[in-house]
C-alpha positions as CSV (number, residue, x, y, z in Angstrom):
1,M,0.8,29.7,55.2
2,A,-0.3,32.9,53.5
3,K,2.3,34.8,55.4
4,K,5.0,32.4,54.2
5,S,3.8,32.7,50.6
6,F,3.8,36.5,50.9
7,M,7.3,36.5,52.2
8,V,8.6,34.3,49.4
9,I,6.9,36.5,46.7
10,F,8.3,39.6,48.4
11,L,11.8,38.2,48.4
12,I,11.6,37.2,44.7
13,V,10.3,40.7,43.7
14,L,13.0,42.3,45.8
15,S,15.7,40.1,44.2
16,I,14.5,41.0,40.7
17,F,14.4,44.7,41.6
18,V,18.0,44.6,42.9
19,L,19.3,42.7,39.9
20,L,17.6,45.0,37.4
21,N,18.7,48.2,39.3
22,P,22.2,47.7,40.7
23,V,23.5,50.2,43.1
24,K,25.8,52.6,41.3
25,S,28.7,53.2,43.6
26,S,31.1,56.1,42.9
27,A,34.7,55.1,42.3
28,Y,36.2,58.2,43.8
29,V,36.7,58.4,47.6
30,L,36.2,61.6,49.4
31,N,37.8,62.4,52.7
32,K,36.4,64.6,55.5
33,Q,38.4,67.7,54.4
34,K,36.5,70.3,52.5
35,M,38.3,73.5,51.8
36,A,36.3,76.6,52.7
37,N,37.0,78.5,49.5
38,P,38.1,76.1,46.7
39,K,37.9,79.0,44.2
40,S,41.1,80.5,45.7
41,I,43.7,78.0,46.7
42,N,47.2,79.4,47.2
43,Y,50.4,77.4,47.6
44,F,53.6,78.5,49.2
45,N,57.0,76.9,49.1
46,D,58.7,77.1,52.5
47,S,60.8,74.0,52.0
48,S,64.5,73.4,52.0
49,I,64.3,71.7,48.6
50,I,65.9,74.0,46.1
51,K,63.2,76.6,45.7
52,E,63.1,76.8,41.9
53,K,62.9,73.1,41.5
54,L,60.0,72.6,43.9
55,D,58.2,75.6,42.5
56,S,58.5,74.1,39.0
57,Y,56.9,70.9,40.3
58,M,54.2,72.8,42.2
59,T,53.1,74.3,38.9
60,Y,51.5,70.9,38.5
61,A,49.1,71.9,41.3
62,T,47.4,74.1,38.8
63,K,46.5,70.9,36.8
64,W,43.4,70.9,39.1
65,N,42.3,74.1,37.2
66,Y,40.9,72.0,34.4
67,S,37.9,73.2,32.5
68,G,34.8,72.9,34.7
69,S,36.9,72.4,37.9
70,Q,35.4,73.6,41.2
71,V,38.9,74.5,42.5
72,K,41.3,77.2,41.4
73,F,45.0,77.3,42.3
74,S,47.3,80.3,42.2
75,R,50.6,81.5,43.7
76,S,49.4,84.9,44.7
77,I,50.9,85.4,48.2
78,G,48.6,87.2,50.6
79,A,45.4,86.4,48.7
80,V,42.4,85.2,50.6
81,G,41.7,81.5,50.4
82,V,43.2,78.2,51.3
83,E,46.9,77.7,51.8
84,I,49.0,74.8,50.8
85,K,52.5,74.9,52.3
86,N,55.3,72.7,51.2
87,S,58.0,71.3,53.5
88,Y,60.8,68.9,53.2
89,S,61.9,66.2,55.6
90,N,65.3,64.6,55.3
91,K,64.0,61.3,56.7
92,N,63.3,58.4,54.5
93,S,59.7,57.2,55.2
94,G,59.3,54.8,52.3
95,T,56.9,57.2,50.6
96,Y,57.4,60.4,48.5
97,A,55.1,62.7,50.4
98,T,52.3,63.0,53.0
99,T,49.5,65.6,53.4
100,Y,48.5,66.9,56.7
101,Y,45.6,69.3,57.4
102,T,46.6,72.0,59.8
103,T,43.2,73.9,59.7
104,K,40.2,74.0,57.5
105,Q,42.0,76.7,55.6
106,S,45.5,75.2,55.5
107,A,47.2,71.9,54.5
108,R,50.9,71.0,54.6
109,I,52.5,68.7,52.2
110,I,55.7,67.1,53.5
111,Y,58.1,65.8,50.9
112,Y,60.5,63.1,52.0
113,K,64.1,62.2,50.9
114,S,62.8,59.6,48.4
115,F,60.9,62.4,46.6
116,K,64.2,64.4,46.2
117,N,65.8,61.3,44.6
118,T,63.1,60.2,42.2
119,S,62.5,61.0,38.6
120,A,60.9,64.3,37.4
121,A,57.9,62.5,36.1
122,K,57.2,60.8,39.5
123,K,57.7,64.2,41.3
124,R,55.1,65.8,39.1
125,E,52.6,63.0,39.6
126,T,53.3,63.1,43.4
127,V,52.6,66.8,43.5
128,V,49.2,66.4,41.7
129,H,48.3,63.4,43.9
130,E,49.2,65.2,47.2
131,V,47.3,68.3,46.1
132,G,44.3,66.0,45.5
133,H,44.5,65.0,49.1
134,T,44.6,68.7,50.3
135,I,41.3,69.5,48.4
136,G,39.5,66.5,49.7
137,L,40.2,63.3,47.9
138,S,41.3,60.0,49.4
139,H,42.8,57.1,47.5
140,T,40.5,55.8,44.8
141,Q,39.2,52.3,44.7
142,S,41.8,50.0,43.2
143,K,39.4,49.0,40.3
144,N,39.7,52.6,39.1
145,N,43.4,53.0,39.3
146,S,43.6,53.6,35.5
147,V,41.3,56.6,35.7
148,S,42.7,58.3,38.8
149,V,45.8,60.0,39.9
150,M,44.6,59.3,43.4
151,R,45.7,55.6,43.4
152,A,47.1,54.3,46.6
153,L,50.1,52.6,45.0
154,N,52.3,52.9,41.9
155,F,52.2,55.6,39.2
156,N,50.1,55.9,36.1
157,Q,52.5,58.3,34.3
158,K,49.9,61.1,34.2
159,A,50.5,64.2,36.3
160,Y,47.0,65.6,36.1
161,P,43.5,64.8,37.4
162,L,41.8,62.0,35.5
163,A,38.1,61.1,35.1
164,D,37.6,59.6,38.6
165,D,39.4,62.6,40.3
166,K,37.3,65.1,38.4
167,K,34.0,63.4,39.4
168,G,35.1,63.4,43.0
169,I,36.0,67.0,43.1
170,N,32.9,68.0,41.3
171,A,30.8,65.9,43.7
172,K,32.5,67.4,46.7
173,Y,32.2,71.1,45.7
């Protein structure tokens, strides 16, 4: 009987503790990729999309250079650091782009036909989103779509990292 009473009291105390101290879960979702030198990330355009156009969209990769960021992007060819290469596929995959890791030092973003045919605003947001994947973010939890460019579906009309994205990168690096 004493053992049963002890168990009941233990469960009550545990329940009160859990209710008063909820687990704080992070909204951002990190992937397994961690770039070896996030202070020097270079991107290169080797795609068949008109070079000037994609280069203008890729300037949005530098939006990850926000104040306090743990990553720094540049276009200095030949510099030491991580490479992000852009490619274009003429196939229509139902998505705008996909990120693939080729090595720990390199990622490739493949842009699809639907990217070429979408609005400039969606192109900019897609670039920021895909670069987020290259530096180690997965899609955010849906409850935080409004504070993340790393949402799985739809656009939020913001082509720069938001609060959830920044917390994720700062936690990762």
